[in-house]
HTML snippet that shows the backbone in 3Dmol.js (N, CA, C, O; Angstrom):
<script src="https://3Dmol.org/build/3Dmol-min.js"></script>
<div id="view" style="width:600px;height:400px;position:relative"></div>
<script>
const pdb = `
ATOM      1  N   MET A   1       2.514 -11.920  16.502  1.00  0.00           N
ATOM      2  CA  MET A   1       2.340 -12.490  15.573  1.00  0.00           C
ATOM      3  C   MET A   1       2.265 -11.750  14.345  1.00  0.00           C
ATOM      4  O   MET A   1       2.131 -10.526  14.345  1.00  0.00           O
ATOM      5  N   LYS A   2       2.367 -12.627  13.010  1.00  0.00           N
ATOM      6  CA  LYS A   2       2.952 -12.019  12.104  1.00  0.00           C
ATOM      7  C   LYS A   2       1.550 -11.196  11.781  1.00  0.00           C
ATOM      8  O   LYS A   2       0.430 -11.544  12.158  1.00  0.00           O
ATOM      9  N   GLN A   3       1.891  -9.963  10.956  1.00  0.00           N
ATOM     10  CA  GLN A   3       0.706  -9.148  10.473  1.00  0.00           C
ATOM     11  C   GLN A   3       1.119  -9.311   8.685  1.00  0.00           C
ATOM     12  O   GLN A   3       2.239  -9.250   8.177  1.00  0.00           O
ATOM     13  N   GLN A   4      -0.557  -9.590   7.838  1.00  0.00           N
ATOM     14  CA  GLN A   4      -0.456  -9.912   7.240  1.00  0.00           C
ATOM     15  C   GLN A   4       0.047  -8.970   5.973  1.00  0.00           C
ATOM     16  O   GLN A   4      -0.021  -7.748   5.835  1.00  0.00           O
ATOM     17  N   LEU A   5       0.709 -10.249   4.885  1.00  0.00           N
ATOM     18  CA  LEU A   5       1.518  -9.359   3.531  1.00  0.00           C
ATOM     19  C   LEU A   5       0.698  -9.561   2.175  1.00  0.00           C
ATOM     20  O   LEU A   5       1.004 -10.499   1.439  1.00  0.00           O
ATOM     21  N   SER A   6      -0.050  -8.937   1.934  1.00  0.00           N
ATOM     22  CA  SER A   6      -0.094  -9.035   0.316  1.00  0.00           C
ATOM     23  C   SER A   6       0.203  -8.667  -1.070  1.00  0.00           C
ATOM     24  O   SER A   6      -0.526  -7.706  -1.313  1.00  0.00           O
ATOM     25  N   THR A   7       0.621  -8.834  -1.680  1.00  0.00           N
ATOM     26  CA  THR A   7       1.571  -8.711  -2.701  1.00  0.00           C
ATOM     27  C   THR A   7       0.083  -7.798  -3.708  1.00  0.00           C
ATOM     28  O   THR A   7      -1.114  -8.083  -3.726  1.00  0.00           O
ATOM     29  N   ALA A   8       0.871  -6.640  -4.451  1.00  0.00           N
ATOM     30  CA  ALA A   8       0.038  -6.134  -5.860  1.00  0.00           C
ATOM     31  C   ALA A   8       1.127  -5.855  -6.717  1.00  0.00           C
ATOM     32  O   ALA A   8       2.331  -5.603  -6.664  1.00  0.00           O
ATOM     33  N   ASN A   9      -0.024  -6.043  -7.731  1.00  0.00           N
ATOM     34  CA  ASN A   9       0.746  -6.180  -9.464  1.00  0.00           C
ATOM     35  C   ASN A   9       0.669  -5.053  -9.878  1.00  0.00           C
ATOM     36  O   ASN A   9       1.358  -4.631 -10.806  1.00  0.00           O
ATOM     37  N   ASP A  10      -0.304  -4.293  -9.167  1.00  0.00           N
ATOM     38  CA  ASP A  10      -0.578  -3.134 -10.379  1.00  0.00           C
ATOM     39  C   ASP A  10      -0.645  -1.788  -8.971  1.00  0.00           C
ATOM     40  O   ASP A  10      -0.679  -2.030  -7.764  1.00  0.00           O
ATOM     41  N   TYR A  11      -0.647  -0.695  -9.497  1.00  0.00           N
ATOM     42  CA  TYR A  11      -1.463   0.561  -8.446  1.00  0.00           C
ATOM     43  C   TYR A  11      -2.625   0.688  -8.178  1.00  0.00           C
ATOM     44  O   TYR A  11      -3.090   1.465  -7.344  1.00  0.00           O
ATOM     45  N   LYS A  12      -3.350  -0.247  -9.025  1.00  0.00           N
ATOM     46  CA  LYS A  12      -5.057  -0.642  -8.411  1.00  0.00           C
ATOM     47  C   LYS A  12      -5.366  -1.238  -7.888  1.00  0.00           C
ATOM     48  O   LYS A  12      -6.438  -1.331  -7.291  1.00  0.00           O
ATOM     49  N   GLU A  13      -4.127  -2.124  -7.962  1.00  0.00           N
ATOM     50  CA  GLU A  13      -4.798  -3.414  -6.827  1.00  0.00           C
ATOM     51  C   GLU A  13      -4.104  -3.457  -5.932  1.00  0.00           C
ATOM     52  O   GLU A  13      -4.219  -4.370  -5.114  1.00  0.00           O
ATOM     53  N   ALA A  14      -3.123  -2.442  -5.798  1.00  0.00           N
ATOM     54  CA  ALA A  14      -2.234  -2.206  -4.384  1.00  0.00           C
ATOM     55  C   ALA A  14      -3.549  -0.993  -3.671  1.00  0.00           C
ATOM     56  O   ALA A  14      -3.992  -0.890  -2.527  1.00  0.00           O
ATOM     57  N   CYS A  15      -3.854  -0.229  -4.941  1.00  0.00           N
ATOM     58  CA  CYS A  15      -5.280   0.752  -3.873  1.00  0.00           C
ATOM     59  C   CYS A  15      -6.807  -0.049  -3.157  1.00  0.00           C
ATOM     60  O   CYS A  15      -7.517   0.210  -2.185  1.00  0.00           O
ATOM     61  N   ASP A  16      -6.814  -1.109  -4.220  1.00  0.00           N
ATOM     62  CA  ASP A  16      -8.095  -2.065  -3.924  1.00  0.00           C
ATOM     63  C   ASP A  16      -7.501  -3.037  -2.498  1.00  0.00           C
ATOM     64  O   ASP A  16      -8.102  -3.090  -1.425  1.00  0.00           O
ATOM     65  N   LEU A  17      -6.459  -3.608  -2.744  1.00  0.00           N
ATOM     66  CA  LEU A  17      -6.164  -4.342  -1.279  1.00  0.00           C
ATOM     67  C   LEU A  17      -6.349  -3.510   0.362  1.00  0.00           C
ATOM     68  O   LEU A  17      -6.844  -3.862   1.432  1.00  0.00           O
ATOM     69  N   LEU A  18      -5.413  -1.795  -0.309  1.00  0.00           N
ATOM     70  CA  LEU A  18      -5.347  -0.921   1.068  1.00  0.00           C
ATOM     71  C   LEU A  18      -6.971  -1.103   1.833  1.00  0.00           C
ATOM     72  O   LEU A  18      -7.319  -1.590   2.908  1.00  0.00           O
ATOM     73  N   ARG A  19      -7.804  -0.389   0.582  1.00  0.00           N
ATOM     74  CA  ARG A  19      -9.345  -0.066   0.804  1.00  0.00           C
ATOM     75  C   ARG A  19     -10.020  -1.152   1.531  1.00  0.00           C
ATOM     76  O   ARG A  19     -10.800  -1.075   2.480  1.00  0.00           O
ATOM     77  N   SER A  20      -9.557  -2.204   0.886  1.00  0.00           N
ATOM     78  CA  SER A  20     -10.111  -3.395   1.639  1.00  0.00           C
ATOM     79  C   SER A  20     -10.998  -3.034   3.206  1.00  0.00           C
ATOM     80  O   SER A  20     -12.159  -2.967   3.611  1.00  0.00           O
ATOM     81  N   GLY A  21      -9.260  -2.828   3.845  1.00  0.00           N
ATOM     82  CA  GLY A  21     -10.009  -2.499   5.185  1.00  0.00           C
ATOM     83  C   GLY A  21      -9.712  -4.376   5.821  1.00  0.00           C
ATOM     84  O   GLY A  21     -10.250  -4.486   6.923  1.00  0.00           O
ATOM     85  N   TYR A  22      -9.126  -5.524   5.435  1.00  0.00           N
ATOM     86  CA  TYR A  22      -8.284  -7.137   5.633  1.00  0.00           C
ATOM     87  C   TYR A  22      -6.908  -6.489   5.745  1.00  0.00           C
ATOM     88  O   TYR A  22      -6.193  -6.936   6.642  1.00  0.00           O
ATOM     89  N   VAL A  23      -6.369  -5.418   4.912  1.00  0.00           N
ATOM     90  CA  VAL A  23      -4.676  -5.520   4.598  1.00  0.00           C
ATOM     91  C   VAL A  23      -4.339  -4.876   4.926  1.00  0.00           C
ATOM     92  O   VAL A  23      -5.045  -3.868   4.919  1.00  0.00           O
ATOM     93  N   LYS A  24      -2.814  -4.750   5.603  1.00  0.00           N
ATOM     94  CA  LYS A  24      -2.113  -3.773   6.788  1.00  0.00           C
ATOM     95  C   LYS A  24      -0.949  -3.378   6.110  1.00  0.00           C
ATOM     96  O   LYS A  24      -0.391  -2.285   6.205  1.00  0.00           O
ATOM     97  N   HIS A  25      -0.639  -4.274   5.464  1.00  0.00           N
ATOM     98  CA  HIS A  25       0.890  -4.396   4.546  1.00  0.00           C
ATOM     99  C   HIS A  25       0.689  -4.583   2.901  1.00  0.00           C
ATOM    100  O   HIS A  25       0.384  -5.737   2.601  1.00  0.00           O
ATOM    101  N   VAL A  26       0.761  -3.993   2.189  1.00  0.00           N
ATOM    102  CA  VAL A  26       0.452  -4.541   1.002  1.00  0.00           C
ATOM    103  C   VAL A  26       2.056  -4.081  -0.053  1.00  0.00           C
ATOM    104  O   VAL A  26       2.474  -2.948  -0.293  1.00  0.00           O
ATOM    105  N   ARG A  27       2.748  -5.654  -0.569  1.00  0.00           N
ATOM    106  CA  ARG A  27       3.718  -5.573  -1.660  1.00  0.00           C
ATOM    107  C   ARG A  27       3.365  -4.723  -2.420  1.00  0.00           C
ATOM    108  O   ARG A  27       2.175  -4.591  -2.706  1.00  0.00           O
ATOM    109  N   LEU A  28       4.383  -3.896  -2.958  1.00  0.00           N
ATOM    110  CA  LEU A  28       4.182  -3.524  -4.626  1.00  0.00           C
ATOM    111  C   LEU A  28       5.246  -4.640  -5.114  1.00  0.00           C
ATOM    112  O   LEU A  28       6.460  -4.709  -4.925  1.00  0.00           O
ATOM    113  N   GLY A  29       4.410  -5.433  -5.767  1.00  0.00           N
ATOM    114  CA  GLY A  29       5.202  -6.377  -6.732  1.00  0.00           C
ATOM    115  C   GLY A  29       5.135  -5.993  -8.082  1.00  0.00           C
ATOM    116  O   GLY A  29       4.829  -6.807  -8.954  1.00  0.00           O
ATOM    117  N   TRP A  30       5.456  -4.545  -8.379  1.00  0.00           N
ATOM    118  CA  TRP A  30       5.785  -5.065  -9.849  1.00  0.00           C
ATOM    119  C   TRP A  30       6.981  -3.514  -9.634  1.00  0.00           C
ATOM    120  O   TRP A  30       7.313  -2.933  -8.600  1.00  0.00           O
ATOM    121  N   ASN A  31       7.428  -3.208 -11.322  1.00  0.00           N
ATOM    122  CA  ASN A  31       8.993  -2.174 -10.728  1.00  0.00           C
ATOM    123  C   ASN A  31       7.544  -0.672 -10.761  1.00  0.00           C
ATOM    124  O   ASN A  31       6.736  -0.154 -11.532  1.00  0.00           O
ATOM    125  N   VAL A  32       8.085  -0.575  -9.201  1.00  0.00           N
ATOM    126  CA  VAL A  32       7.172   1.098  -9.308  1.00  0.00           C
ATOM    127  C   VAL A  32       8.275   2.078  -9.983  1.00  0.00           C
ATOM    128  O   VAL A  32       9.459   2.176  -9.659  1.00  0.00           O
ATOM    129  N   GLY A  33       7.496   2.870 -11.139  1.00  0.00           N
ATOM    130  CA  GLY A  33       8.287   4.164 -11.815  1.00  0.00           C
ATOM    131  C   GLY A  33       8.162   5.054 -10.495  1.00  0.00           C
ATOM    132  O   GLY A  33       7.688   4.573  -9.466  1.00  0.00           O
ATOM    133  N   SER A  34       8.594   6.329 -10.568  1.00  0.00           N
ATOM    134  CA  SER A  34       9.007   7.768  -9.896  1.00  0.00           C
ATOM    135  C   SER A  34       7.869   8.040  -9.490  1.00  0.00           C
ATOM    136  O   SER A  34       7.360   7.936  -8.374  1.00  0.00           O
ATOM    137  N   ASP A  35       7.213   8.654 -11.143  1.00  0.00           N
ATOM    138  CA  ASP A  35       5.505   8.798 -11.324  1.00  0.00           C
ATOM    139  C   ASP A  35       4.788   7.838  -9.702  1.00  0.00           C
ATOM    140  O   ASP A  35       4.561   8.061  -8.513  1.00  0.00           O
ATOM    141  N   GLU A  36       4.711   7.003 -10.462  1.00  0.00           N
ATOM    142  CA  GLU A  36       3.691   5.903  -9.928  1.00  0.00           C
ATOM    143  C   GLU A  36       4.133   6.069  -8.216  1.00  0.00           C
ATOM    144  O   GLU A  36       3.368   6.535  -7.371  1.00  0.00           O
ATOM    145  N   PHE A  37       5.191   5.698  -8.006  1.00  0.00           N
ATOM    146  CA  PHE A  37       5.334   6.330  -6.321  1.00  0.00           C
ATOM    147  C   PHE A  37       5.136   7.051  -6.034  1.00  0.00           C
ATOM    148  O   PHE A  37       4.621   7.113  -4.918  1.00  0.00           O
ATOM    149  N   PHE A  38       5.393   8.333  -6.859  1.00  0.00           N
ATOM    150  CA  PHE A  38       5.014  10.033  -5.822  1.00  0.00           C
ATOM    151  C   PHE A  38       3.234   9.663  -5.726  1.00  0.00           C
ATOM    152  O   PHE A  38       2.573  10.040  -4.759  1.00  0.00           O
ATOM    153  N   ARG A  39       2.718   9.000  -6.705  1.00  0.00           N
ATOM    154  CA  ARG A  39       1.334   9.329  -7.138  1.00  0.00           C
ATOM    155  C   ARG A  39       1.206   8.601  -5.400  1.00  0.00           C
ATOM    156  O   ARG A  39       1.056   9.284  -4.387  1.00  0.00           O
ATOM    157  N   ILE A  40       1.295   7.328  -5.431  1.00  0.00           N
ATOM    158  CA  ILE A  40       1.363   6.252  -3.817  1.00  0.00           C
ATOM    159  C   ILE A  40       1.254   6.965  -2.864  1.00  0.00           C
ATOM    160  O   ILE A  40       0.258   7.220  -2.187  1.00  0.00           O
ATOM    161  N   ALA A  41       2.353   7.333  -2.778  1.00  0.00           N
ATOM    162  CA  ALA A  41       2.916   7.939  -1.520  1.00  0.00           C
ATOM    163  C   ALA A  41       1.930   9.600  -1.698  1.00  0.00           C
ATOM    164  O   ALA A  41       1.300   9.839  -0.668  1.00  0.00           O
ATOM    165  N   SER A  42       1.840  10.145  -2.265  1.00  0.00           N
ATOM    166  CA  SER A  42       0.617  11.146  -2.017  1.00  0.00           C
ATOM    167  C   SER A  42      -0.732  11.117  -1.431  1.00  0.00           C
ATOM    168  O   SER A  42      -1.090  11.752  -0.439  1.00  0.00           O
ATOM    169  N   ASP A  43      -1.786   9.933  -2.481  1.00  0.00           N
ATOM    170  CA  ASP A  43      -2.255   9.189  -2.075  1.00  0.00           C
ATOM    171  C   ASP A  43      -2.465   8.926  -0.273  1.00  0.00           C
ATOM    172  O   ASP A  43      -3.023   9.461   0.685  1.00  0.00           O
ATOM    173  N   TRP A  44      -1.668   7.820  -0.571  1.00  0.00           N
ATOM    174  CA  TRP A  44      -1.897   7.181   1.605  1.00  0.00           C
ATOM    175  C   TRP A  44      -1.076   8.032   2.285  1.00  0.00           C
ATOM    176  O   TRP A  44      -1.534   8.554   3.301  1.00  0.00           O
ATOM    177  N   CYS A  45       0.048   8.288   1.940  1.00  0.00           N
ATOM    178  CA  CYS A  45       0.961   8.945   3.683  1.00  0.00           C
ATOM    179  C   CYS A  45      -0.144   9.917   4.434  1.00  0.00           C
ATOM    180  O   CYS A  45      -0.390  10.270   5.588  1.00  0.00           O
ATOM    181  N   ASP A  46      -0.709  10.160   2.999  1.00  0.00           N
ATOM    182  CA  ASP A  46      -1.883  11.624   4.176  1.00  0.00           C
ATOM    183  C   ASP A  46      -2.577  11.166   4.746  1.00  0.00           C
ATOM    184  O   ASP A  46      -3.223  11.942   5.450  1.00  0.00           O
ATOM    185  N   THR A  47      -2.885   9.876   4.845  1.00  0.00           N
ATOM    186  CA  THR A  47      -3.365   9.110   5.553  1.00  0.00           C
ATOM    187  C   THR A  47      -2.994   8.309   7.222  1.00  0.00           C
ATOM    188  O   THR A  47      -3.528   7.825   8.220  1.00  0.00           O
ATOM    189  N   GLY A  48      -1.975   8.553   6.731  1.00  0.00           N
ATOM    190  CA  GLY A  48      -0.660   7.896   7.536  1.00  0.00           C
ATOM    191  C   GLY A  48      -0.214   6.594   7.636  1.00  0.00           C
ATOM    192  O   GLY A  48       0.033   5.904   8.625  1.00  0.00           O
ATOM    193  N   ALA A  49      -0.126   6.277   5.961  1.00  0.00           N
ATOM    194  CA  ALA A  49       0.509   4.975   6.010  1.00  0.00           C
ATOM    195  C   ALA A  49       2.095   5.392   6.058  1.00  0.00           C
ATOM    196  O   ALA A  49       2.540   6.537   5.982  1.00  0.00           O
ATOM    197  N   LYS A  50       2.760   4.292   6.188  1.00  0.00           N
ATOM    198  CA  LYS A  50       4.263   4.214   5.971  1.00  0.00           C
ATOM    199  C   LYS A  50       4.836   3.512   5.039  1.00  0.00           C
ATOM    200  O   LYS A  50       4.839   2.281   5.003  1.00  0.00           O
ATOM    201  N   ILE A  51       5.298   4.174   4.320  1.00  0.00           N
ATOM    202  CA  ILE A  51       6.089   3.337   3.192  1.00  0.00           C
ATOM    203  C   ILE A  51       8.082   2.567   3.124  1.00  0.00           C
ATOM    204  O   ILE A  51       9.091   3.108   3.576  1.00  0.00           O
ATOM    205  N   LYS A  52       8.020   1.827   2.726  1.00  0.00           N
ATOM    206  CA  LYS A  52       9.346   1.076   3.178  1.00  0.00           C
ATOM    207  C   LYS A  52       9.818   0.074   2.328  1.00  0.00           C
ATOM    208  O   LYS A  52       9.175  -0.895   1.923  1.00  0.00           O
ATOM    209  N   LYS A  53      10.998   0.367   2.077  1.00  0.00           N
ATOM    210  CA  LYS A  53      11.645  -0.631   1.040  1.00  0.00           C
ATOM    211  C   LYS A  53      12.045  -1.626   2.166  1.00  0.00           C
ATOM    212  O   LYS A  53      12.399  -1.410   3.326  1.00  0.00           O
ATOM    213  N   GLU A  54      11.850  -3.010   1.333  1.00  0.00           N
ATOM    214  CA  GLU A  54      11.972  -4.109   1.535  1.00  0.00           C
ATOM    215  C   GLU A  54      12.589  -5.289   0.505  1.00  0.00           C
ATOM    216  O   GLU A  54      11.902  -6.053  -0.172  1.00  0.00           O
ATOM    217  N   GLY A  55      14.180  -5.242   0.563  1.00  0.00           N
ATOM    218  CA  GLY A  55      14.492  -5.847  -0.575  1.00  0.00           C
ATOM    219  C   GLY A  55      14.656  -5.310  -1.887  1.00  0.00           C
ATOM    220  O   GLY A  55      15.306  -4.309  -2.189  1.00  0.00           O
ATOM    221  N   GLU A  56      13.929  -6.160  -2.730  1.00  0.00           N
ATOM    222  CA  GLU A  56      13.564  -4.801  -3.938  1.00  0.00           C
ATOM    223  C   GLU A  56      12.414  -4.517  -4.187  1.00  0.00           C
ATOM    224  O   GLU A  56      12.146  -4.096  -5.313  1.00  0.00           O
ATOM    225  N   ASN A  57      11.585  -4.640  -3.384  1.00  0.00           N
ATOM    226  CA  ASN A  57      10.317  -3.975  -3.448  1.00  0.00           C
ATOM    227  C   ASN A  57       9.542  -2.745  -2.504  1.00  0.00           C
ATOM    228  O   ASN A  57      10.287  -2.003  -1.863  1.00  0.00           O
ATOM    229  N   PHE A  58       8.662  -2.619  -2.454  1.00  0.00           N
ATOM    230  CA  PHE A  58       8.624  -1.480  -1.225  1.00  0.00           C
ATOM    231  C   PHE A  58       6.910  -1.897  -0.663  1.00  0.00           C
ATOM    232  O   PHE A  58       5.932  -2.022  -1.400  1.00  0.00           O
ATOM    233  N   VAL A  59       6.937  -2.010   0.448  1.00  0.00           N
ATOM    234  CA  VAL A  59       5.629  -2.054   1.160  1.00  0.00           C
ATOM    235  C   VAL A  59       5.227  -1.165   2.038  1.00  0.00           C
ATOM    236  O   VAL A  59       5.844  -0.620   2.954  1.00  0.00           O
ATOM    237  N   ILE A  60       3.882  -1.040   1.600  1.00  0.00           N
ATOM    238  CA  ILE A  60       2.985  -0.340   2.340  1.00  0.00           C
ATOM    239  C   ILE A  60       2.367  -0.368   3.753  1.00  0.00           C
ATOM    240  O   ILE A  60       1.542  -1.282   3.726  1.00  0.00           O
ATOM    241  N   SER A  61       2.376   0.199   4.967  1.00  0.00           N
ATOM    242  CA  SER A  61       1.903  -0.313   6.137  1.00  0.00           C
ATOM    243  C   SER A  61       1.076   1.301   6.281  1.00  0.00           C
ATOM    244  O   SER A  61       1.370   2.451   5.956  1.00  0.00           O
ATOM    245  N   LEU A  62      -0.583   0.356   7.235  1.00  0.00           N
ATOM    246  CA  LEU A  62      -1.087   0.985   7.403  1.00  0.00           C
ATOM    247  C   LEU A  62      -1.117   0.964   8.965  1.00  0.00           C
ATOM    248  O   LEU A  62      -1.134  -0.021   9.702  1.00  0.00           O
ATOM    249  N   LYS A  63      -1.120   2.637   9.376  1.00  0.00           N
ATOM    250  CA  LYS A  63      -1.493   2.409  11.024  1.00  0.00           C
ATOM    251  C   LYS A  63      -3.270   1.982  11.389  1.00  0.00           C
ATOM    252  O   LYS A  63      -4.199   2.515  10.782  1.00  0.00           O
ATOM    253  N   GLY A  64      -3.412   1.196  12.213  1.00  0.00           N
ATOM    254  CA  GLY A  64      -4.416   1.105  12.096  1.00  0.00           C
ATOM    255  C   GLY A  64      -5.358   0.760  10.574  1.00  0.00           C
ATOM    256  O   GLY A  64      -4.907   0.671   9.432  1.00  0.00           O
ATOM    257  N   PHE A  65      -7.100   0.582  11.138  1.00  0.00           N
ATOM    258  CA  PHE A  65      -7.308   0.111  10.185  1.00  0.00           C
ATOM    259  C   PHE A  65      -8.896   1.270   9.414  1.00  0.00           C
ATOM    260  O   PHE A  65     -10.032   1.569   9.782  1.00  0.00           O
ATOM    261  N   PRO A  66      -8.122   1.514   8.383  1.00  0.00           N
ATOM    262  CA  PRO A  66      -8.567   2.688   7.045  1.00  0.00           C
ATOM    263  C   PRO A  66     -10.579   2.162   7.426  1.00  0.00           C
ATOM    264  O   PRO A  66     -11.143   1.101   7.692  1.00  0.00           O
ATOM    265  N   ILE A  67     -11.017   3.572   7.242  1.00  0.00           N
ATOM    266  CA  ILE A  67     -12.362   3.292   7.282  1.00  0.00           C
ATOM    267  C   ILE A  67     -12.784   3.636   5.577  1.00  0.00           C
ATOM    268  O   ILE A  67     -12.601   4.787   5.180  1.00  0.00           O
ATOM    269  N   PRO A  68     -13.207   2.849   4.858  1.00  0.00           N
ATOM    270  CA  PRO A  68     -13.320   2.240   3.210  1.00  0.00           C
ATOM    271  C   PRO A  68     -14.147   3.833   2.830  1.00  0.00           C
ATOM    272  O   PRO A  68     -14.938   4.523   3.473  1.00  0.00           O
ATOM    273  N   SER A  69     -13.400   3.999   1.232  1.00  0.00           N
ATOM    274  CA  SER A  69     -13.896   5.140   1.372  1.00  0.00           C
ATOM    275  C   SER A  69     -15.646   4.911   0.658  1.00  0.00           C
ATOM    276  O   SER A  69     -15.936   3.715   0.683  1.00  0.00           O
ATOM    277  N   GLN A  70     -16.238   5.371   0.350  1.00  0.00           N
ATOM    278  CA  GLN A  70     -17.741   5.848  -0.158  1.00  0.00           C
ATOM    279  C   GLN A  70     -17.531   5.964  -1.482  1.00  0.00           C
ATOM    280  O   GLN A  70     -18.469   6.586  -1.982  1.00  0.00           O
ATOM    281  N   HIS A  71     -16.549   5.576  -2.448  1.00  0.00           N
ATOM    282  CA  HIS A  71     -17.279   5.862  -3.763  1.00  0.00           C
ATOM    283  C   HIS A  71     -18.005   4.677  -4.532  1.00  0.00           C
ATOM    284  O   HIS A  71     -18.594   4.897  -5.590  1.00  0.00           O
TER     285      HIS A  71
END
`;
const viewer = $3Dmol.createViewer("view");
viewer.addModel(pdb, "pdb");
viewer.setStyle({}, {cartoon: {color: "spectrum"}});
viewer.zoomTo();
viewer.render();
</script>
């Protein structure tokens, strides 16, 4: 079964998709700068996410479903 892959167009959208609990893979569909990349990595890799390069874009993959934060 193919995992659902959504494309985010900015940092906030990527976080919203990942936090939604419905999406396990998010393609970063914009030109991610190094500062932004490290921010994403520090925010998400601590929770067990993996980031890999696929073609021109990075894809963040979550292991299991995150428990949505209560913000």
